[in-house]
C-alpha positions in Angstrom: 57.6 98.8 72.2 54.6 98.7 70.0 56.1 100.8 67.2 59.2 98.5 67.1 57.0 95.5 66.6 55.2 97.4 63.8 58.5 98.2 62.0 59.6 94.6 62.3 56.3 93.4 60.8 56.4 95.9 57.9 60.0 94.9 57.2 59.1 91.2 57.2 56.2 91.9 54.7 58.3 94.1 52.4 61.4 91.8 52.3 59.8 89.3 49.9 58.7 92.1 47.5 62.1 93.7 47.6 63.9 90.4 47.0 61.6 89.7 44.1 62.4 93.0 42.4 66.2 92.7 43.1 66.1 89.2 41.6 65.0 90.7 38.3 67.8 93.2 38.3 71.6 92.7 38.3 74.4 95.2 38.8 78.1 94.5 38.0 81.0 96.9 38.0 84.6 96.6 36.9 87.7 98.8 36.4 90.6 97.8 34.1 94.0 99.5 34.3 96.7 99.0 31.7 100.1 100.6 31.3 100.6 101.8 27.8 103.7 101.8 25.7 104.5 105.5 26.2 104.3 105.2 30.0 100.7 106.4 30.4 98.0 104.4 32.1 94.6 103.7 30.6 91.7 103.3 33.1 88.4 101.9 32.0 85.4 101.9 34.3 82.4 99.8 33.3 79.0 99.6 35.1 76.5 97.1 33.8 72.9 97.1 34.9 70.7 94.2 33.6 66.9 94.3 33.7 66.1 90.6 33.3 63.3 89.3 31.0 62.5 92.9 29.9 61.8 93.9 26.3 61.8 97.4 24.6 58.5 99.1 24.1 56.8 98.5 20.8 56.1 101.8 19.1 52.5 100.8 18.2 51.7 100.8 21.9 52.5 104.5 22.2 48.9 105.3 21.7 48.1 103.6 25.1 49.3 104.5 28.6 52.5 102.7 29.4 52.4 100.2 32.3 54.0 101.2 35.5 57.7 100.6 35.8 59.3 99.6 39.1 63.1 99.7 39.3 65.5 99.3 42.1 68.9 99.2 40.3 67.9 100.2 36.8 68.0 104.0 36.4 64.5 105.3 36.4 65.2 108.5 34.6 66.8 106.6 31.7 64.1 104.0 31.7 61.4 106.6 31.3 63.1 108.0 28.3 63.5 104.7 26.6 59.9 103.8 27.2 58.5 107.2 26.2 60.2 107.2 22.7 60.2 103.4 22.2 64.0 103.1 21.8 65.3 99.6 21.0 69.1 100.3 21.2 70.8 103.5 22.3 74.4 104.7 22.3 75.7 108.0 23.6 79.4 109.1 23.9 81.0 112.3 25.1 84.8 112.5 24.6 87.4 115.2 25.1 90.8 115.0 23.3 92.3 112.8 20.6 92.8 109.1 21.1 96.3 108.2 19.9 95.9 104.8 18.3 99.5 104.4 17.3 100.8 104.9 20.9 97.9 103.6 22.9 96.6 100.8 20.8 92.9 99.9 20.6 90.7 101.2 23.5 88.6 98.9 25.6 85.6 101.2 25.0 85.8 101.5 21.2 83.8 104.7 20.6 86.4 107.3 21.2 85.4 109.9 18.6 86.1 113.5 19.7 83.0 115.3 20.9 79.4 114.1 21.2 77.9 111.2 19.2 74.5 109.8 19.5 72.9 106.9 17.5 69.8 104.8 18.2 67.8 102.0 16.5 64.1 102.6 16.6 61.2 100.6 15.1 58.7 102.2 12.7 54.9 101.8 12.8 54.0 104.0 15.8 51.6 106.9 15.9 54.5 109.2 15.6 57.3 109.1 13.1 60.9 108.0 13.9 62.2 111.5 13.2 59.7 113.0 15.7 60.8 110.5 18.4 64.4 111.1 17.5 63.9 114.7 18.2 62.3 114.0 21.5 65.0 111.6 22.4 67.8 114.2 21.8 66.1 116.8 23.9 65.4 114.3 26.7 69.0 113.2 26.8 70.2 116.8 26.7 68.3 117.5 29.8 69.4 114.3 31.5 73.1 114.8 30.9 73.3 118.6 30.8 74.9 118.5 27.3 74.2 120.1 23.9 72.7 117.0 22.5 69.6 118.9 21.5 71.6 120.7 18.8 72.0 117.4 16.9 69.2 118.3 14.6 68.4 117.2 11.0 71.4 119.1 9.7 73.7 116.6 11.5 71.6 113.4 11.3 72.5 110.6 9.0 71.8 106.8 8.8 75.0 104.9 8.0 73.7 101.4 8.8 76.8 99.3 8.1 79.3 101.1 10.4 76.7 101.3 13.2 75.1 97.9 13.0 73.1 96.8 16.1 75.3 95.5 18.9 72.3 93.7 20.5 69.2 92.1 19.0 66.2 93.8 17.4 62.8 92.5 18.3 60.7 90.9 15.5 57.6 93.1 15.6 56.8 92.8 11.9 58.1 96.4 11.2 61.4 97.7 10.1 64.0 99.2 12.4 65.9 102.4 11.3 69.1 104.0 12.5 69.6 107.7 13.4 73.1 108.9 14.0 74.4 112.4 14.7 77.7 113.8 16.0 78.9 117.2 17.3 82.7 117.5 17.4 82.8 120.7 19.4 81.0 119.2 22.4 83.2 118.0 25.3 82.6 116.2 28.6 82.9 118.1 31.8 81.8 117.9 35.4 78.2 118.9 34.5 78.0 115.7 32.5 79.7 113.5 35.1 77.3 114.4 37.9 74.2 113.1 36.2 76.2 110.1 35.0 77.0 109.1 38.6 73.4 109.6 39.6 72.4 106.8 37.3 74.4 104.3 39.3 72.8 102.4 42.2 75.5 103.4 44.7 76.3 106.7 43.1 79.9 107.6 43.9 79.6 106.8 47.6 81.0 103.2 47.5 82.3 100.6 45.2 84.5 101.3 42.1 82.6 104.5 41.3 84.1 106.1 44.4 87.4 106.4 42.4 85.7 108.8 39.9 87.2 112.0 41.3 86.4 114.8 38.8 89.6 116.8 39.8 91.7 113.9 38.5 89.5 112.7 35.7 89.4 116.0 33.8 93.1 116.5 34.4 93.9 113.4 32.3 95.5 113.5 28.9 92.3 112.0 27.5 88.9 111.3 29.0 85.4 110.2 27.8 82.2 108.7 29.0 79.6 106.5 27.3 76.0 105.2 27.7 75.0 102.0 25.9 71.6 100.3 26.0 71.2 96.9 24.4 68.5 94.2 24.3 69.3 90.5 24.4 66.3 88.1 24.2 67.9 85.6 26.4 68.8 88.1 29.2 66.8 91.3 28.9 67.6 95.0 28.6 71.2 95.9 29.6 72.6 99.4 30.3 76.3 99.9 30.3 77.8 103.1 31.7 81.5 103.5 30.9 84.1 106.1 31.7 87.6 105.9 30.2 90.7 108.1 30.8 94.4 108.1 30.0 96.6 109.4 32.8 100.3 110.3 32.8 102.0 109.1 36.0 105.3 110.7 34.8 103.7 114.1 34.8 102.0 113.5 38.1 105.1 112.3 39.9 107.4 114.8 38.1 110.1 112.1 37.8 111.3 109.3 35.6 109.2 106.6 37.3 106.0 105.4 35.8 104.8 104.1 39.2 101.2 104.6 39.9 98.5 103.8 42.5 94.9 104.6 43.1 96.0 107.5 45.3 98.2 109.0 42.6 95.9 108.5 39.7 92.5 109.3 41.4 93.5 110.8 44.8 91.2 108.3 46.3 91.0 104.7 47.4 88.1 102.2 47.5 86.9 102.3 51.1 83.9 100.1 50.9 82.0 97.9 48.4 78.7 98.6 46.7 76.3 96.4 48.7 74.0 95.7 45.7 76.8 94.7 43.3 76.8 91.0 42.3 80.3 91.5 40.9 82.9 94.1 41.7 86.3 93.4 40.0 89.6 95.3 39.6 91.9 94.0 37.0 95.4 95.2 36.3 97.4 94.3 33.2 100.9 93.3 34.3 104.1 94.2 32.4 105.5 91.4 30.3 109.1 92.4 29.9 109.9 94.5 33.0 110.7 94.1 36.6 107.8 95.3 38.8 106.2 95.0 42.2 102.4 95.1 42.7 100.7 95.5 46.1 98.6 94.2 47.7 99.3 90.7 46.4 96.6 89.8 43.8 94.4 86.8 44.8 94.3 85.6 41.2 96.5 86.1 38.1 95.2 84.9 34.7 96.9 85.5 31.4 99.2 88.1 32.9 96.3 90.0 34.4 95.9 90.5 38.2 92.3 90.3 39.5 90.9 91.7 42.8 87.4 90.8 43.9 85.9 93.5 46.1 82.7 91.7 47.1 84.4 90.3 50.3 86.7 93.3 50.9 87.4 93.9 54.5 89.7 97.0 54.3 90.4 99.9 52.0 92.0 98.9 48.6 94.8 101.0 47.1 96.5 99.0 44.3 100.1 100.1 43.7 102.4 99.1 40.7 106.1 100.0 40.9 108.8 99.5 38.4 112.4 98.6 39.3 113.9 100.8 36.5 113.3 104.3 35.3 111.1 104.8 32.2 112.8 105.6 28.9 110.9 106.8 25.9 111.3 104.8 22.7 113.7 106.3 20.2 111.4 105.4 17.2 107.7 105.9 18.2 106.6 104.6 14.7 107.9 101.1 15.5 105.9 100.7 18.7 102.5 100.8 17.1 100.5 97.6 17.5 97.6 98.7 15.3 97.2 97.1 11.9 96.0 100.4 10.4 97.3 104.0 10.7 95.2 106.8 9.5 95.9 110.5 8.8 93.2 112.9 7.6 93.7 116.6 6.7 91.9 119.4 5.0 94.3 121.2 2.7 94.0 124.6 1.0 94.3 128.2 2.3 91.3 129.5 0.4 88.0 130.2 2.1 85.9 128.8 -0.7 87.8 125.8 -1.9 90.0 123.0 -0.5 91.0 119.4 -0.7 90.2 116.6 1.7 93.1 114.1 2.0 93.1 110.7 3.6 96.2 108.6 4.1 95.8 105.0 5.3 98.8 102.8 6.0 98.5 99.0 6.3 101.0 97.8 8.9 99.9 94.2 8.7 101.7 91.5 6.6 98.5 90.7 4.7 96.0 92.7 2.6 93.0 94.4 4.3 89.7 95.8 3.3 88.3 98.7 5.3 85.1 100.8 5.1 85.6 104.5 4.9 82.8 106.7 6.1 82.5 110.5 6.0 79.5 112.3 7.4 80.2 115.9 6.3 77.9 118.9 7.2 76.4 120.7 4.3 78.9 123.6 4.7 81.5 121.4 3.0 80.5 119.8 -0.3 82.3 117.0 -2.2 83.1 116.9 -6.0 83.2 113.1 -6.7 84.7 113.6 -10.2 87.9 115.0 -8.6 88.4 111.9 -6.3 91.9 110.3 -6.8 93.0 107.1 -5.2 96.6 105.9 -5.4 99.1 103.7 -3.6 102.8 103.3 -3.2 102.4 99.8 -4.7 101.2 98.8 -8.2 97.5 98.4 -8.9 94.5 100.5 -9.5 91.6 98.6 -7.8 91.9 100.3 -4.4 88.3 101.6 -4.1 84.9 100.0 -4.6 81.3 100.0 -3.5 81.1 103.8 -3.5 77.9 105.2 -1.9 77.2 108.9 -1.8 74.2 110.8 -0.4 74.6 114.5 -1.4 74.0 117.2 1.2 71.0 119.6 1.1 71.9 123.1 2.1 70.4 124.1 5.5 68.8 120.7 5.7 70.9 117.5 5.4 74.6 116.5 5.7 76.4 114.4 3.1 77.2 110.8 3.6 80.1 109.2 1.7 81.0 105.5 2.0 83.5 103.4 0.2 85.4 100.2 0.6 89.2 100.6 0.4 91.5 97.7 -0.4 94.9 98.0 1.3 97.7 95.9 -0.1 100.2 94.3 2.2 102.4 96.8 4.1 101.4 99.7 1.8 100.0 103.2 2.0 96.8 104.3 0.2 96.2 107.9 -0.6 92.7 109.4 -1.3 92.0 113.0 -2.2 88.8 114.8 -3.2 88.2 118.5 -3.9 85.6 120.3 -1.8 83.9 123.6 -1.7 83.0 125.7 1.3 79.6 127.3 1.7 79.0 131.0 2.1 76.8 131.4 5.2 74.4 134.0 6.2 75.6 136.2 9.0 73.0 134.8 11.3 74.3 131.2 10.8 77.7 131.9 12.2 78.5 130.6 15.7 79.6 133.1 18.4 83.2 132.2 17.9 83.0 132.5 14.1 86.7 133.5 13.7 87.8 130.2 15.2 86.1 128.1 12.4 83.8 125.2 12.2 84.5 121.7 13.7 84.0 118.8 11.3 83.1 115.4 12.7 85.8 112.7 12.6 85.8 110.1 9.8 85.4 106.4 10.6 87.4 103.5 9.4 85.9 100.1 9.9 88.1 97.0 9.2 86.3 94.4 7.1 87.7 90.9 7.5 86.0 87.5 7.6 89.1 85.6 8.4 91.1 85.5 11.6 93.9 87.7 10.2 92.9 90.6 12.4 92.5 89.9 16.1 89.0 90.4 17.5 90.0 93.3 19.6 90.9 95.2 16.4 87.6 94.6 14.6 85.8 97.8 15.4 85.4 101.5 14.5 88.6 103.6 14.2 88.0 107.4 14.6 90.2 110.0 13.0 90.7 113.4 14.7 88.2 116.1 13.8 89.0 118.9 11.4 88.7 122.6 11.6 87.4 124.4 8.5 87.8 128.1 7.9 84.8 129.6 6.1 84.3 133.1 4.7 83.5 135.1 7.8 82.5 138.7 7.9 84.2 141.2 10.2 81.7 141.1 13.1 83.7 143.9 14.8 82.8 146.5 12.1 79.2 147.0 13.4 80.6 147.7 16.8 83.2 150.1 15.4 80.5 151.9 13.3 78.2 152.2 16.4 81.0 153.5 18.6 82.1 156.0 15.9 78.6 157.2 15.1 77.7 157.5 18.8 80.8 159.5 19.5 80.2 161.9 16.5 76.5 162.3 17.5 77.4 163.0 21.1 80.0 165.6 20.1 77.6 167.5 17.7 74.7 167.2 20.0 76.7 168.4 22.9 77.8 171.5 21.1 74.4 172.3 19.7 72.8 171.7 23.1 75.2 174.1 24.8 74.5 176.8 22.2 70.8 176.5 22.7 70.5 176.2 26.4 73.4 178.4 27.8 73.2 182.1 28.3 76.3 184.1 27.5 76.9 187.3 29.5 79.8 189.8 29.2 81.4 190.5 32.5 83.7 193.6 32.7 86.1 192.9 35.5 88.0 196.2 35.2 85.0 198.5 35.7 83.9 196.6 38.7 87.3 197.0 40.4 87.3 200.7 39.8 83.8 201.1 41.2 84.6 199.2 44.3 87.8 201.3 44.9 85.9 204.6 44.7 83.3 203.5 47.1 86.1 202.5 49.5 87.7 205.9 49.4 
C-alpha cells in the first residue's frame, strides 16, 4: 500500500514538469492521397515537430559547453547534431526513381531529385570554419540515416544561393550565412534509411499515420522518396518536417482495369489507433472532379473537393476506400494531359569516351512568356566549353539567355557550377547545347562498377515570375532525370587474366621440375621376375 502511495506522489510531482515540456513542443501529422491522371496514386506523409521559442545555436558559442537540451517530442539525435555543428537550416532528401512531371504534375514535396541531396545554411564566425562543420554534419547524418552522405565531399559541394534560398528565417547575429549543397545521384533510399527515419517520430510506426509506412509496399511503388527539413521561424521556433512520398499503381496491384484503392491495397495496413501526443492527425483525399466514385467511410468534412478525416477522436480502425464506377482507360495522347507549364528534356550526346555534347530542351506550355533559372552542378569529370554554347528556339528572336554565371571546376577538387536565365517565349521550345570533354581518370579513381559509368546529378529549373501568371504550386524547383556518362575505362579483367595465366604456367613448370628433382625412377623388369618365380615353383 505504501509503494502505491509513493508512485501516486511521484506522478503528481512529475506531471507539471512533463506538461511544461510538452507545452513547448508540438507534433502534427498528415497524409494526403491524390489520384493522378495516369491512374496512379500519390501519397504524401508529413510529420511536423515544432520546438517553440527555440533558436539555432550561434557558431561563436561553440567554444563553450552547450546547455542541456531536454526534448520529449523533438528528436534528440537530430537535435544534438544541429547544436553540435550550429546548423541554422537543413534539408536532406533521398529519392529513388524519376518523377514524371508531365503525367504526375507538381509534387507536394518539391525536392524529388534522384539520389541523395543535402544542403544547409550555416553562419560564419565560429572557432571552426563552415567547411569543417559541413564535413562533420555530413558524417553525422550518414551515421544517423545509414546512408552514403559522408561521400558528399568537396568534389561534390557547391553554393548555388539563388535556387536554394532559405525557406525559413536566418538569425541576425552580425555574421554572414553561407550555403553548402551537394548531391549524389547514385544513392537511393531503402529500408536501412526508413528505420532510422521512423525512430525520429514520437510514436515511431506503432500508431498514428506512420503505422501505414509498410516497407514492403513503400519500396514496391513506382516512385518513392523521403526528406528531412529543419527551419527556423522567429515567431514560432525550430521546426522539423519529416516527409515520405510515393507513387503507387493500383492497376498493377489489382491486376485489373479498376483504379480502386484503399489503405489495405496500397499499404497492406490500416490505422488502428491514433498517436496520443499528436495535436493534429489528418487524412485528406483529393476527390475526382469528372468521374463517378464512391468513398468510404463517409468523410466528416469536404472542402474544395478534398475529403478530410480527423483521427484525433478516432474510435475504430480507419481504412479509407475509393472506388470508381467505370473502368480506367489510358489517354490516347499523353502529351495533352500535362498540367505543367514547363516540360524539360536533358540528354548527353556523343558516343566518344573523351568528348560529347550536353543538350537541354525546354518547352513552354503556357500561353504567356516565362523566365526560368537553369542550374548545372557538374562534377569535374565533365568539363564545359562555354564558347561552344548555342541557344535557339522555334520562334524568332535571339535574346533567350542572360545572366550567365560559371564557376569552372578544379580537377580532383571542385565541381563546376553553371547558372543562366532562360527566356521562354509563349508556347515555344528553347534548345541549348554545349560541348563537353570527359576526364581521363586514374585507375584508382574508378568505382567498383566502372563499366556501368558515372552518374551525373540532375539539373534544376527554377521558374522566375513576379506576377500571378504561374500558380503558387508551380513556383519551385524542377529536377531533370540524372545522366549516365561513359568515361575511358581500362579493362580491369586483364590483371585477373594475367594472374590466372601466369599462375597456371608457373604451376605447370614448377610441377614438372619438382617431379624431376624429387622422384626416383627405377627400372622394373617384369619378365625376369615371372621366370624366376616359375622356376622356384617347379
